[in-house]
N, C-alpha and C positions, 0 to 999 in steps of 0.2 A: 450326147445331151447333157447339159448341166444340170446338176441335182444339189439339193440341199437335205442333209441327213441330221435329224435330232439325235445327238450321242448322249445328252444329259438333261434331266429335268422332265416336266411333264410331256408325254408323248414320245419318250425316248424310243428309238428304233424306226420311227417313221421317216419316209423318203418322199420329197417333193420335186417335181420336175420344174425348172426355173428358166426355161428357154424361150419364154415369150419375151416380147418387147418390153414389157413391164410386169413384174411379179412383186406384188404387196405382201408384206409379212406383218402380222399383227393378230389382234384377238377378234377382230370383227368376223362375222360369219361368212362374208364374201371374199376374204382375203386368200390370195393363192396359196399362202403358207399359213395355215390356221394354227395360232399357238393357244394353249391352254394355260396361260402363265399370268397370274393376276398382276404381275409388274411389267407386263407388256402393254403398251397403248393399244387402243383399237386399230389404228393404223400406224404402225411403228416405224417401219423401214420399207425401202424398195430396192429390188435387185433389177439393174436395167441391162438388157443386152444392147450393146452398141453395133458389134459386128460379129463374125464368127470368132469364137474363142476370146471375147473381149466383153468382160462384164464389170459393171459399175455398181457399187453399194451406196445408197443415198439414205440418210437418216431424215425421217419426216417430221421432225420436231417433237420427238418422243419425250415423255416425261423423265425417264431413267436412263436415256442414251443407248447408244448401240456400240458395242465393243468388237474390234477385230484384232485377234492375236494380242490382247491385252491392251491395245491402245483405243481410246474413244474416238469415234469417227466425228470430225468436224466438218459438217456438210456432206461431202461424198468422198469416195475412196475406190481405187481400183481393185478388183479382187482377183486372186490368183489361186491356182489349184492347191487345195489342201488348207485354205485360211480357216480358222476357227472364229465363228461368230457368235457373240453372247448377247442375248436380249434378256434383261431380267435374271431369272434363274434357269433360263433354257440356253444350252450350248449346242451349236450346230457346226457341221463342217460342209464347206463349199467343195464340190468335186466337179472339175471341169468336164470330164468325160465319164459320167456316171451311168449306172444302170437303172432304168426306169423300174418302179414297182410292178408287180405282176399285175395289178388291176389299179384303175384310178382310185385314189384315196378319197374316201367320204368321211368327213369328220364325225366322229362318235359323240354322243352326249358328254358334256363334262362330268368326269366322274370323281377325280380327286385333285385338288390343288393344295398339296401337302406341304410346300415349302415357303409359305408367307411369314418371314421373320417379323414378328410384331414388334420387336426392338429396333428395327431399322426401317419402320413404315414410311414410305414417301408420302408427301402431301397428296390429297385426292387429285387425280389428274383432271386437266381442264376439259378433256374429252370424255370423262368418266360417265357423264349423263347429261341430257339437255340442261339449259341454263336453269329452268325452273327446278329440276332435280337437284342441282348443285346447291342452290339456296336452300331448298328444303333439308338438304342433308347437314348443311352448315348450321341452320337453325337448330336442328336436333342435337349436334355436337356441342353447340353453345348452351343449350338448356340442360344437356347432360353434365357439362362442366360446373354450372351453377349447382345442380343438385349434388354432384360429387364433392363439392367444396362444403356444403353444408351437412351432408349425410353424416348422421351419428351412429347409424345401425345398419346392418345388412339389409333389412326388409325395406326400408325406403329407397335404398339404392337399387334393390331388385325390382321394386315397383316402377322407378324411373326408366329403367331399361326396357321393361316390358312395354310401358306406354309408347316410348320412342321407337323401339325397333319394329314393333308390330305396325307401326305407321310408315316408317321409312323404308323398310325392307319388305313389309308385307308377310312377316314371319307369322305362323300359327301360334307358336308357343316360344317363350323366351326363359330361360333358366339361368340364375346365378349360382354358380358353384363356389363353395369355400372350403378351404382345407388343402391338404398336399396329397399328390399322387393318388393311391387308391383309396385314401381317406377323404376325398372330396365328396361333399354332399350338397344337394341343391338347397338353397335357402327357402325355408317355409314361409309363406305369406297367406294373408287372407285373398281368396279369389272370389270374383262375382260368380253367381250361380250358374250362369251360362258356360263359365270357363272350366268348372270343376271337373267334369267329365273328361275332356281331352287331356287335362294336366294329370289325371290319374293314369292314362296310358303310359307306357314305358318310354323313356328317351333312349337314344343310341349309346349305349355304354362304350361300344367299339369306338366310335369317333371321339368321345370324351377321353378314353383310355389312350388312344394315339396322340391326341393334342397334348395331354399331360406328359406322357412318357418322353415324347420327342421335342416338347416345348415348341411347337409350331402350330400354326393355325390350319385347321382341316375344313376343307369343303368337299362335301360328297354327294353325289346323285345316287343315294343308297340303293335304288332298285338296279342300277346299272352297274354298280361297283361290286365286283366279284368278292372282295374281302368282306363286305358286309351283308351281301345278299341273303345269307342264312341266319343273321342275327335275329334273335327273338323279337327284338324291339321293332325291326323293320316289318315283320308280319303282323305282330299283334298291334303295334302302334300305327300301322299304315302309314309310316314315314317315307316321304318322297325324297327329300333332300335335307341335308343337315350342315350346319357351321359350328365349329367349336374353336374358340379363341383362348389360349392360355393367358392368364393374368400374371404377369411377372414383373417383378421390381428387383433390380440389383441381382439377376440371376436366380431369385428365389420365387418358386411357384406358390402363389397364394390362392389361386382358384382357377375357375374358368368361366367364360360366357358361352352358352350354348343356345342356338335356336334352330328350329326346323320348320319344314312345311309338310302338309299331310295330305292324303287323298290324292286328288288328281292335279294337285298344284304344279306350277313350273319349277324346274330346278333353279337353284341360286345361280347368279352370275358373278364374275370375278370381281366387278365393281361394288357388288353387295359385300363380298368378303372384306374388301378394303374398308368398307364403311364400318362393318362389325369390328374390324381389327382396331380402327381408330377409336371407336367407342371402348374397346377392351383396355387401350393404353390409359384412357382417363379413369377407368374403373379400377385399374391396378393401383393407382396412387390413392384412390378413395378407399379401397380395400386395405392398403397398408395403414391409412390414418385410423380406420376404424378398428383394425387390429391393435394398434398402439394404444388407442383409447380403451379398449377392452382390457389390455395388458395393465395399464395404470389403475384402472377400477379394481382389477383383482388385487394389485399390489396394495392398494389403499384398504380394501376389505380384509386383506391378510393382516395388515398392520393394526387395523381395528379389532380384529379377533384376538391378536396378541394381547391388546390392551383390556380385553373384556373377558368376563366370566359368563355364566348361563344367560342366554337371551341379551347378551352385550352388556351385562352389568357384573360387578363384583359386590357381593353382599348376600347375607343370609337372614336379614331382618324380616319379621313377619309381614311388614308393610310391603317389602319387596317381592316376597313370595306371592302376594296377591297380584302384583303386577305380571309376574311370570305366568299365572294362571290366566290372566286376561289376555295375554299374547297367544296363548295356546288356544284359546277358545275363539278369538277374533280372526286370527290369521286366515283360516280356510274359506272365509266369506269375502264378498266384495263390498261390504257395508262400509259406509264412512266412518272414520274414527276421530274423536276429538280428544287431544291430549293436554291436560292442564298440569301446570307445576311452575315453580319458580325457576328463574334463569339458572342454567347450570345443573339441573336435575337429571338430564339425559333425555330430553324429549325427542331428540333427533334419533338416538339409539333405539328407542321404542319403535319409531316409525320404521327404521331400517330392519328391526327384528320382525316386525309384522309383515314386512314386504318378503324377507328371505324365508320366512315359514309359510307363505302364501303360494297358490299355484302361478302367481305371476313372477316367480323369482328369476326366472330366465329373461325377463323383459326389463325395460329401464326402470330405474329409481332416480327420480329428478327432484332436487331440493331447490326451493324457492324461498329466499329471506324476503317476507312481504314488507318488512320494515325498511329494507334497504332500496325498494322500488321507487323511483321517482313518480310522482303523481302523474305527470304528464306523459310518461312513458309506460306505465304500469299496464295498460290495456295491450299495447303492442308487445311488451315483454311476455306477458302471459299467453296471449291468443295469437300471436303472430302478426305480420304485416306485409302487404305487397309493396313492390318496389315503386317509389314515388308516392307513397301514401301520405308522407309528411316530410318536411325539411330534414334533409340528412338520411332519408331512407334510400340509400343508393342500391340496395339490393333486397330481395324479398327474404323474410326470416320465418321460420316455422312457428317459433313460440314455444313455451315451456310444456303447455298442455299437449301439443302435437308431438314434441319430443318424448313425452311420457306414454303416448298411445299404447295400449296393451299392457302398461305396466302401472306403477304408483307414483303419484306426485305428493310431496311433502310440503305443505304450506306452513312455514314457521313464522309465528308472530302474525297470525291470520287477523287479529283484532286491530292491526294497523291498516288494513285495506280501506280505502276511501268507499263512500256509499255507492258511486256509480260502478265502481269495480265489483262491490258486493252483489250488486243486481245482475251483472254478467256472470259471476261466479255462480249464482243461484240457477241461472239457465243451464249452465254446463252441468250441474249437478242433476237437475230435473230432466233435462232433455238429451243430455249427451251430445251437444252441439256447441261449436265454436265458429265465431265469425272474425277472421283475420281483419285487422284494419285496412281499409281500402278495397276489401273484396266484397262482391255482391252476394255471393252465395255463402252457405254455410257448410261446415264440414263435420262429419260425424267422428266422434272419438269414443274410445273405451278406456277410461282412466278411473283408477281408484283413488280417492282423495283422502289423505291423512292430514289433518290440521292440528296446530298446536299454538298454544298462547300462554303467556304468564299473567295476563289480565283476567279480571272476573268478568267474563262475557255476560253472564246472567245480569249482572248489574249495568253493563253497557247497553243491554237490550232495554232494560227498564228506563235508563237515561236517554234512549233514542239515539245512541251512538252506534249501535250494531242492529242489523236487520233481524227481526224476530223470526221471519220464515228462513232466513239462511242460518241462523242459530239452530234451529230445530233440525235442518237438513244436515248440518255438520255433525249434530250431537245424537247420532243414531247409537253409536257405541262411544262411551266416554270412560276414561281412565285418568286418575289424578296421581301424579308422581310425588312421593313423600319428599321433603326436604332433608338434607343430610342430619340436621339437628334432631329429626324424629326417627332416625335410624343410626344413633350414635354407636351402637355395638358394631356397626360396619366400618367405622373409622379405622381401627387398627388393621383390618383386612385390606382396606383400600391403601393405607400407608405402606405396608409391606409390599403390596402388588406394584404400586408406582415406584417404590424404591429399587425393586428388582429390575422393572422394565427400563427405567431410566439410567440405571447403573450399568446395565448391559450396553444400552445404546451410547453412553458417554465413557465407555471403556473403565468403569469402576464397578465391575461385578460383585466385589465383596462388601459393598456398602450395608451399613446396619443402622438401627434406630436405637437411641437410648430409651430407657423406661420413662425418663423424665419428658422427653419429647412426645412420647405417646400420650402420657398424662396431660400435657399442656394442649395437644391437639384435641382431646376429649372434651375440654373444657371451653374450647373456642367454638362459636355458634356457626361458623361457616356460612356467611350471607351468600357467598357465591357458589355454595354447594360444592358438588364433586369436581366441577371445572376449576373452582379456586383452590381445591385441595391438590388436585393434579398439578397445577401450574406451581404451587408452592413447593411440591416435593421436587419437581425438576429443578427449580431454582436452588434447593437446598443441596440436591445431588451435586449439582455443578460447583457450587460455592464452598461445600464443606472442606475443612482443612485436613481432616483425617478420614479414616475408613468408617467412622461412627458419626452419625448426625448428632449433634449435641443441641442443647437449649440455645447456645449462642449462635446457631446457625439458622434458628428460626426467624422468620420475619417478625418485626417488632409488634405487629398487631396481633400475633398469635402468642409470642412470648409474654406479652403484657396482660393476657387474658385474666391472671389471677387477681388483677386490681379492679374487676368489674364492679365490686361491691362499693357504693359511694353512699354517704349520708344524705338524706333529703328525699331520696326516691322512695316510692312506696315499697315497704319490706325491705328497704336497703338494696334494691337492685334497679338497674335501669332497663328500659323497655329495648327490645330488639331494634326498633326503629332508631332510638338514640345511638345504640351501638353501631348500627349500619351507617348512620349519618356521620358519626366521628370517624369511623373507619375509612369511608370515602373521603371526607376531608383530609384525613392524615396522608392517605395514599396520593391525593392531588398535591399536597404540599412537597411530598418526597420527590415527585417527578415534574416539579415547577409548573403545574397547571396543564401539563400535556394530556389531554383527554384520550388520545389514542394509547399512549403508555399506560395510562390509568386504568383503562379498560382491560388491557392485557394483564396488567398485575392483578386486578380484582377478578380476572376470568369471566367476564361478562362481554356482550356486544356494546358497541359505542351507543347505539340506539337505546339500550337498556340504561346505560350510563346516563345519558342525556335525560331520560324520564325520571330517573332518581335524583338527579340535580334539581329538576324543576319541582319534584315532589318534596324535597327536604328544603328547598329555597336556597340551595348552596350557590354562591356567585363565584365566578371565575374569571380570571383576566382574559 
């Protein structure tokens, strides 16, 4: 009698008798040759007995094809004794006069589908599930693609996976693992109260380990699988079945997607492994993007650390030590902070120092320049929007507050917000709720707000330009940064620090400052504060002709400081406003009225420059 023996792949060693007039090979339960191969179609191929010792193999329109002796079957093919037949990852041999198995083979429950190559995953088969199921699966993958594109952190990606896979595959638990090999750990996230207990039960480390070690997707009916039956997680966690998909990009293992069923649930099926693997492919790219963003943030923070002293500042003045003390006392709390100070004094550094010293240090730190927000888009930018909420909203966006959930948001130049946005910001601070544009419901968030401004907010409140209730809500903890002219003793320290830093960056590590340069810099009022000093030093290091910066290398506005005394002004001195106005006017003249370049030279934002031009009545072409 003719037999078909599986010699490689799932079910290796099984022998099937195929001497009926029609013998169907496939994944479906009533197939004559039942395969446990996720790359096999439900009804993949057919072996037809034409007459004694004459058999024909016919492909039934399978997704991945049927191969005989290395050649793909086009339609049908005559079988000969000893032919090797490959279906997916299963290899079989056709024996014309084989020996029947000792007893009729009864298919065992699916135990392990260990060779799903996630890097060569086929499209979901047309016969993978009924039409409604295909639509549901494709909708899930589309939604996951959108979330993966926008995800900036692991928590939001893990939440999207749980929401989708618990519905599409009816998994009881879904874990996103991050890391490599034995160092992989599940991403922690906030769970609804009714889910906390089951997520505290152990998952199958054995399945995760195998998937990571062999870089293959693993699906196992744990209670039937001998390799995992004694695992602690199976007994303690009451796990019925598990799937683990490695997340791989360019051969590098970045993490894993794990899901399981518990209690008396049914085992997973092959098409469910396919869907989980398809989800894993999308998550792999998202995980790589998140990893790169994290590395860029770390690199940025490292560079900032190189530029900064204690708490992000260089300086020992008494006024600055009070700021250090404020950071130490304010950081452990969740209270809102209002930072006041002139442009360039380091308000963002204060906000970042508070975040880094707080319990939220491992969560996002999101910066928003309120002055740069277009008034008609400010609400969508801050609180997010749904797709189609307004013209140009081609996709949903989470908004800055949702991106900062669990962490800290820094609202720079908060005094520039319009009154409608001020009202919505007040609700966020009081209720912890946001309403994305175009969305009917509200979303609850947990964000610490640190705001900053160079304006006199108290005066704006009295003039009716800033909401009084919002001012008091922001002003729970307040710190005012001293301008550089009030901490002049720190100027030599800052000069040496920035000369050393930019000297190393520009390949001029032996740069020095002449005593005359330090003296001139001490006399200059630095209207742009530390930012202006930093930019001036960078320019001097680059343009200095020798290894020592001399007075001739100084910008003219600094080298001419000794001529500040003029007759006619009270006491023989000009006011700071007069100096600042003339300085801005001189810089604009040097850059031919280019406001962008002028702002860069002055070390201030363009919005601040525009405000000063209006304040001093300076007209530009």
